[in-house]
C-alpha positions in Angstrom: 38.6 23.1 -39.6 35.8 25.7 -39.3 32.5 25.1 -37.5 30.7 25.0 -40.9 33.1 22.2 -42.0 32.6 20.3 -38.8 28.8 20.5 -39.2 29.1 19.2 -42.8 31.3 16.3 -41.6 28.9 15.5 -38.7 31.7 16.0 -36.1 31.7 18.4 -33.2 34.4 21.1 -33.1 37.3 20.3 -30.7 36.8 23.6 -28.8 33.2 22.7 -28.2 34.1 19.2 -27.0 36.6 20.7 -24.6 34.0 23.1 -23.3 31.5 20.2 -22.8 34.1 18.2 -20.9 35.1 21.1 -18.7 31.6 22.0 -17.5 30.2 18.4 -17.5 32.6 17.6 -14.7 31.0 20.2 -12.4 27.5 19.1 -13.1 28.4 15.4 -12.7 29.8 16.2 -9.2 26.5 17.8 -8.2 24.6 14.8 -9.3 26.9 12.4 -7.6 26.8 14.4 -4.4 23.0 14.4 -4.3 22.8 10.6 -4.5 25.8 9.9 -2.1 24.3 11.8 0.8 21.3 9.5 1.3 23.7 6.6 2.0 25.2 8.6 4.9 22.0 9.7 6.7 22.3 6.9 9.2 25.9 7.9 9.9 24.8 11.5 10.4 22.1 10.4 12.8 24.5 8.2 14.8 27.5 10.6 14.9 25.5 13.7 15.8 23.0 12.0 18.1 20.2 13.6 16.2 16.8 12.1 15.2 15.8 11.4 11.6 13.4 14.4 11.6 16.5 16.6 12.0 19.0 14.9 9.7 16.5 14.7 6.8 17.1 18.4 6.5 20.6 17.6 5.2 18.8 16.6 2.0 15.7 18.8 2.2 17.6 22.0 2.8 19.9 21.3 -0.1 16.9 20.8 -2.4 15.2 24.0 -1.3 18.4 26.0 -1.7 18.7 24.6 -5.3 15.1 25.6 -6.0 15.7 29.1 -4.7 18.5 29.9 -7.1 17.5 28.1 -10.3 15.6 31.2 -11.6 18.7 33.4 -11.2 20.9 31.5 -13.6 19.9 33.3 -16.8 20.1 36.7 -15.2 23.6 35.9 -13.7 25.0 35.0 -17.2 23.7 38.2 -18.7 24.9 40.3 -15.8 28.4 38.8 -15.1 29.1 36.6 -18.2 29.0 32.8 -18.5 32.5 32.1 -17.3 32.2 34.3 -14.2 28.8 33.0 -13.3 30.0 29.4 -13.7 33.2 29.9 -11.6 31.3 31.6 -8.8 28.7 28.9 -8.7 31.4 26.2 -8.8 33.2 28.1 -6.1 30.2 28.1 -3.8 29.6 24.4 -4.3 33.3 23.8 -3.5 33.1 26.0 -0.4 30.0 24.2 0.7 31.6 20.9 0.2 34.6 21.9 2.4 32.4 23.3 5.1 30.2 20.2 5.1 33.3 18.1 5.5 34.3 19.9 8.7 30.7 20.2 10.1 30.6 19.8 13.9 26.9 19.3 14.5 23.7 18.4 12.6 22.7 22.1 12.5 26.0 23.2 11.1 25.9 20.4 8.4 22.4 21.6 7.4 23.6 25.2 7.1 26.6 24.2 5.0 24.4 22.1 2.7 22.5 25.3 2.0 25.7 26.9 0.8 26.4 23.8 -1.3 22.9 23.8 -2.7 23.1 27.5 -3.8 26.2 26.7 -5.8 24.9 23.4 -7.1 21.5 24.7 -8.0 23.0 27.2 -10.4 25.3 24.8 -12.2 22.7 22.7 -14.1 20.8 25.6 -15.7 24.1 27.4 -16.4 25.4 24.2 -18.0 22.5 23.9 -20.4 22.4 27.7 -21.2 26.2 27.8 -21.9 26.0 24.9 -24.2 22.9 26.3 -26.0 24.7 29.6 -26.6 27.9 27.9 -27.9 26.3 25.1 -30.0 24.6 26.0 -33.2 21.7 24.2 -34.9 22.1 20.5 -35.0 25.2 20.7 -32.9 23.1 21.3 -29.8 21.2 18.1 -30.2 24.4 16.1 -30.7 26.0 17.8 -27.6 23.0 16.9 -25.4 23.1 13.3 -26.7 26.8 13.2 -25.8 26.3 14.3 -22.2 23.3 12.0 -21.7 25.2 8.9 -20.7 27.4 10.6 -18.0 24.3 12.3 -16.6 22.4 8.9 -16.4 25.4 7.3 -14.7 25.4 9.7 -11.8 22.4 8.1 -10.0 23.9 4.6 -10.6 27.4 5.3 -9.4 26.6 7.8 -6.6 25.2 5.4 -4.0 28.0 2.9 -4.6 30.8 5.5 -4.3 29.0 7.0 -1.3 29.0 3.6 0.4 32.7 3.1 -0.4 33.7 6.4 1.1 31.5 6.1 4.2 32.7 2.6 4.9 36.4 3.2 4.1 37.0 6.8 5.2 34.0 8.2 7.0 31.0 10.3 5.9 33.0 13.5 5.8 34.7 12.3 2.7 31.6 12.2 0.6 32.0 16.0 0.7 35.7 16.4 0.8 36.2 14.1 -2.2 34.6 16.9 -4.3 37.5 19.4 -3.6 40.2 18.1 -6.0 37.7 17.5 -8.8 36.1 21.0 -8.3 39.6 22.4 -8.6 40.2 20.5 -11.9 36.8 21.7 -13.2 37.6 25.3 -12.3 41.0 25.1 -14.0 39.5 23.5 -17.1 36.8 26.2 -17.3 39.4 28.9 -17.1 41.3 27.4 -20.0 38.5 26.6 -22.4 35.6 29.0 -21.5 36.2 32.4 -23.1 35.3 35.6 -21.4 32.1 37.1 -22.8 30.9 40.5 -23.4 28.4 41.2 -20.6 24.9 42.0 -21.9 22.4 44.2 -20.3 20.4 41.7 -18.2 16.7 41.7 -17.7 15.5 43.0 -14.3 16.0 40.5 -11.5 12.8 39.9 -9.5 14.5 40.5 -6.1 11.1 41.0 -4.3 9.8 37.7 -5.8 12.9 35.8 -4.6 12.7 37.5 -1.2 9.1 36.3 -0.8 9.3 32.9 -2.4 12.4 31.5 -0.7 11.4 32.0 3.0 7.8 31.0 2.1 8.9 27.6 0.9 11.2 27.1 3.9 8.5 28.1 6.3 5.8 25.8 4.8 8.0 22.7 4.5 9.7 23.3 7.9 6.4 23.8 9.7 4.8 20.7 8.2 7.9 18.7 9.2 7.7 20.0 12.8 4.0 19.3 12.9 4.7 15.7 11.9 7.4 15.3 14.5 5.4 17.0 17.3 2.1 15.2 16.5 0.2 18.5 15.8 0.4 22.2 15.3 2.0 23.7 18.4 2.1 27.5 18.7 5.6 28.0 17.2 4.8 25.6 14.4 1.5 27.3 13.7 3.3 30.6 13.6 5.8 29.3 11.1 3.1 27.8 8.9 1.1 31.1 9.0 4.2 33.1 8.1 5.1 30.8 5.3 1.6 30.9 3.9 1.3 34.6 4.2 4.6 35.0 2.3 3.4 32.6 -0.4 0.1 34.5 -0.8 2.2 37.8 -1.1 4.4 36.1 -3.7 1.4 35.0 -5.8 -0.1 38.5 -5.7 3.3 40.0 -6.7 4.0 37.4 -9.5 0.6 38.0 -11.1 1.3 41.8 -11.3 5.0 41.7 -12.3 6.1 41.8 -15.9 9.1 39.6 -15.2 8.4 37.5 -12.2 10.8 34.9 -10.9 8.2 32.3 -11.6 5.5 33.2 -14.1 2.3 32.0 -12.6 0.4 32.9 -15.8 1.8 29.7 -17.2 -0.8 27.8 -15.2 -3.4 29.1 -17.6 -2.2 26.3 -19.8 -3.9 23.0 -18.9 -1.0 20.9 -20.0 1.6 23.0 -18.1 -0.5 22.7 -14.9 -1.0 19.0 -15.3 2.6 18.3 -16.2 3.9 20.4 -13.3 1.6 18.5 -10.9 2.9 15.2 -12.3 6.5 16.2 -11.8 6.0 17.5 -8.3 4.1 14.4 -7.1 6.6 12.1 -8.9 9.5 13.7 -7.1 7.7 13.3 -3.7 7.3 9.6 -4.4 10.8 9.0 -5.8 13.0 11.2 -3.6 11.2 10.2 -0.4 11.7 6.5 -1.4 15.3 7.0 -2.2 15.8 8.5 1.3 14.2 5.6 3.1 15.6 2.6 1.3 19.2 3.0 2.4 18.0 3.6 6.0 16.0 0.4 5.8 19.0 -1.6 4.6 21.2 -0.2 7.4 18.7 -0.1 10.3 16.6 -3.3 9.6 19.1 -5.6 7.9 22.3 -4.1 9.5 24.0 -3.7 6.2 27.1 -1.5 5.8 26.8 1.7 3.8 28.7 0.0 0.9 26.3 -2.9 0.9 23.3 -0.5 0.9 24.9 1.6 -1.8 25.4 -1.4 -4.1 21.7 -2.4 -3.6 20.6 1.1 -4.5 22.2 0.9 -7.9 19.2 -0.9 -9.6 17.1 2.2 -9.1 19.5 4.3 -11.2 19.7 1.6 -13.8 15.9 1.3 -14.1 15.6 5.1 -14.4 18.4 5.3 -17.0 16.8 2.6 -19.2 13.4 4.1 -18.9 14.6 7.6 -19.7 16.4 6.2 -22.8 13.3 4.4 -24.1 10.4 6.7 -23.0 11.2 9.4 -25.5 10.8 7.1 -28.5 7.7 5.6 -27.0 6.2 9.0 -26.4 6.8 10.0 -30.0 5.0 6.8 -31.2 2.1 6.6 -28.7 1.7 10.1 -27.3 2.1 11.6 -23.8 -0.8 10.1 -22.0 -0.3 6.4 -22.7 3.4 6.4 -21.8 2.8 8.5 -18.7 0.0 6.1 -17.6 2.2 3.1 -18.1 5.0 4.8 -16.1 2.5 5.7 -13.3 1.3 2.2 -13.2 4.9 0.9 -12.6 5.5 3.6 -10.0 2.2 2.9 -8.1 2.7 -0.8 -8.2 6.3 -0.7 -6.9 5.6 1.8 -4.1 2.5 -0.2 -3.1 4.7 -3.3 -2.9 7.1 -1.4 -0.6 4.2 -0.9 1.9 4.6 -4.6 2.6 8.1 -4.4 3.9 8.9 -6.2 7.1 12.0 -7.3 8.9 12.6 -10.3 6.6 12.1 -8.8 3.1 14.6 -10.3 0.7 17.2 -7.9 -0.5 17.0 -9.0 -4.2 13.2 -8.6 -4.2 13.7 -5.1 -2.8 16.4 -4.3 -5.4 13.9 -5.4 -8.1 11.2 -3.2 -6.7 13.4 0.0 -6.6 14.5 -0.8 -10.2 10.8 -0.7 -11.1 10.4 2.5 -9.1 13.1 4.1 -11.1 11.7 2.8 -14.4 8.2 4.1 -13.6 9.6 7.5 -12.5 11.5 7.9 -15.8 8.5 6.8 -17.9 6.4 9.4 -16.1 8.9 12.2 -16.3 9.7 12.1 -20.0 6.1 12.7 -21.3 5.5 15.1 -18.5 8.4 17.2 -19.6 7.0 17.1 -23.1 3.6 18.1 -21.8 5.0 21.2 -20.2 5.8 22.8 -23.5 2.7 21.7 -25.5 0.6 24.8 -26.3 3.0 27.4 -25.0 4.4 30.1 -27.1 8.2 30.2 -27.8 8.6 33.1 -25.3 6.7 31.1 -22.6 8.8 28.0 -23.0 12.0 29.5 -21.6 10.1 30.7 -18.5 8.4 27.2 -18.2 11.7 25.4 -18.0 13.0 27.3 -15.0 9.6 27.1 -13.2 9.4 23.3 -13.6 12.9 22.9 -12.2 11.8 24.7 -9.1 8.7 22.5 -8.8 10.9 19.4 -9.0 13.3 20.4 -6.3 10.4 21.6 -4.0 8.6 18.3 -4.6 11.8 16.4 -3.7 12.3 18.4 -0.5 8.6 17.9 0.5 8.9 14.2 -0.1 12.1 13.9 2.0 10.5 15.8 4.9 7.1 14.0 4.7 8.5 10.4 4.6 11.3 11.0 7.1 9.0 12.5 9.7 6.4 9.8 9.1 9.1 7.1 9.6 10.2 8.7 12.8 6.7 8.6 14.3 6.0 5.1 13.0 9.2 3.6 14.3 9.0 5.3 17.7 7.5 2.3 19.5 9.3 -0.4 17.5 10.9 -3.0 19.8 11.9 -5.7 17.2 13.4 -5.9 13.8 10.0 -7.0 12.4 8.3 -4.0 14.0 10.9 -1.6 12.6 10.6 -3.1 9.1 6.8 -2.8 9.4 7.3 0.9 10.3 9.1 1.4 7.0 6.3 -0.4 5.2 3.7 1.8 6.7 5.7 4.9 5.8 5.7 4.0 2.2 2.0 4.5 2.0 2.8 8.2 1.6 5.0 7.5 -1.4 2.3 5.2 -2.9 -0.3 7.9 -2.3 1.8 10.5 -4.1 2.3 8.1 -7.0 -1.4 7.3 -7.2 -2.2 11.1 -7.3 -0.2 11.4 -10.5 -3.0 9.7 -12.4 -5.3 12.7 -12.0 -3.1 15.2 -13.8 -2.0 12.6 -16.3 -5.6 12.1 -17.3 -5.9 15.9 -17.8 -3.2 15.9 -20.6 -4.8 17.0 -23.8 -4.6 14.2 -26.5 -3.3 16.8 -29.0 -0.2 17.1 -26.8 1.3 14.0 -28.4 3.6 16.2 -30.5 4.6 19.0 -28.2 6.4 22.1 -29.2 9.9 21.6 -27.9 12.2 23.8 -26.0 13.4 27.0 -27.6 16.2 27.0 -30.1 19.7 27.6 -28.8 19.5 31.1 -30.2 16.3 31.7 -28.3 17.8 30.3 -25.1 20.8 32.6 -25.5 18.6 35.6 -25.8 16.4 34.6 -22.8 19.4 33.4 -20.7 17.5 30.3 -19.6 18.2 26.7 -20.0 16.6 25.0 -23.0 15.3 21.7 -21.7 14.6 20.1 -18.3 17.1 17.5 -17.2 16.8 14.6 -15.0 16.2 15.9 -11.5 18.7 15.5 -8.7 17.8 12.9 -6.1 
C-alpha cells in the first residue's frame, strides 16, 4: 500500500511504524536513565564516601552536557545524515553507560555521565527531527500521539526499575542494563533507517558553543561551591568571574552572529521571554524536588531504594495525567488561566514540603509529589504554547532548541541549589526529626522558584491563547531542528 493509500485509510505505513519503534527505544532509555539515577544518589554517596555536594554533580553534569549539545542536532543531521547522527549519538550514550557502570570514584562517575549526557542530549532532538522529515502532513500528528504514552511512562517506571536494580544488583546496573537495549536499538536503526543524501549544512556556531558550554559549567559550579563553602572563596570567585566573563562574551557574539547557537534576539518577544522564564523556574522546582525526595525516604525513613522508587511513581503519574489534560484546557481557556492553575498546584505542594519532619507520613508525601507533578505539567504545556506565540515560522525552529537548553540548565541549577542547601542544613542534624526538618527547610528554595513562575505567567499576552504552533514537518526538515518541545528529562 502506498503512503497516499495509508493516509486515506487513516493508518500509518508499516515502514514508518518500524522507524518509530526503532528510534523510540533509544529515547525511552534516555528518559528511564534520567529518572533512575536519583534513586541511587544515596548509594553513590555511601559507596564513594562523598558528600551530597559532590554526588549531585552526577545529575547536574549530565543535564549540562545535554544542554550543550542540543543545538548541534540539526547541523549533525545535515552534515552526516540522520542514520549516522543517530548511531553516533546512541553509541556515545552506550559508551557512557558502560563507563558509568565501571566508575571507580565519584569524580570518574561524574566524568562518565558527561559522556552519557552528550549522547543522550542529541537523541531527543534527533528523534523528533527524523520523524518530522519522514512523516508527512497529518501523519506527523498521529506519530507524535503514538509515542506520547511511552514517553509519559518513563518518569513513572524509571524510579521503580531503578529501585529494583539498586536493591537487587547494585547501583552499577542502572547503567549496565542499558547496554543490551542500546545494542538492540542500534541494530533496529541499521535495519529500518535508510541512509540519506547528506545536505549542505548551515554553519555550526563553534565559537558560540565554545563560549556557552564552559560559561554554564563555571557559573553553576561556582554557585555550588559557594553554597558548600559558605561563601565566595578566592578559587570560587575566580570560577564565577570566568564563567560570567564567558557568558558576557557569548551574549555579545550571539547578538552579532547571523546563525548563533542560541538566538538571543528571540527575547524581543514578550511571550518567548516569559515562557522561557516559566520553564527555567519550573525545572528548578521540579528537578530539585525529585532529587531530594528519594534521599528523604532513604535517609530519614530508612527505606530501601525499591521502596523509595515505588513511592516516587505518583509524581510521574501526576505529571502524565496533567500533560494529557492541559493541552485541551489550554485550547479552551487560554494560556494564562491554565498556567496560573498549574503554578498554584506547584506552589502549594512545594510549600507543603517545607513542613517535612522525621515523622511525615509516606502516603501524604506521595500525594504531595503527585500534585507537584500535576502542577508542573499544567505549567509546562501552556508555557510551551506561549513560546511560539507571535514568532515567525523561521523563528519557531530556533526557539525550540533554545528552550530545550533553558530546561536542562534550569534542572541542573535546581539540582545544585537544593543539594548544596540540604548539605548545609543537615550538617548539624543529630536526630531523625532534625534531619527531616533540614529537608523541609531546603524545600523553601523549590517553593520560591515555583512562586517566581507567577511573575512571567502574568506577563503572557492574552492574545496568546491560540499560539502559532511549531513548524510543519517540511519546515523542520529544512531547518534541521526538532518541531516541538517534549517533556523534559528529570
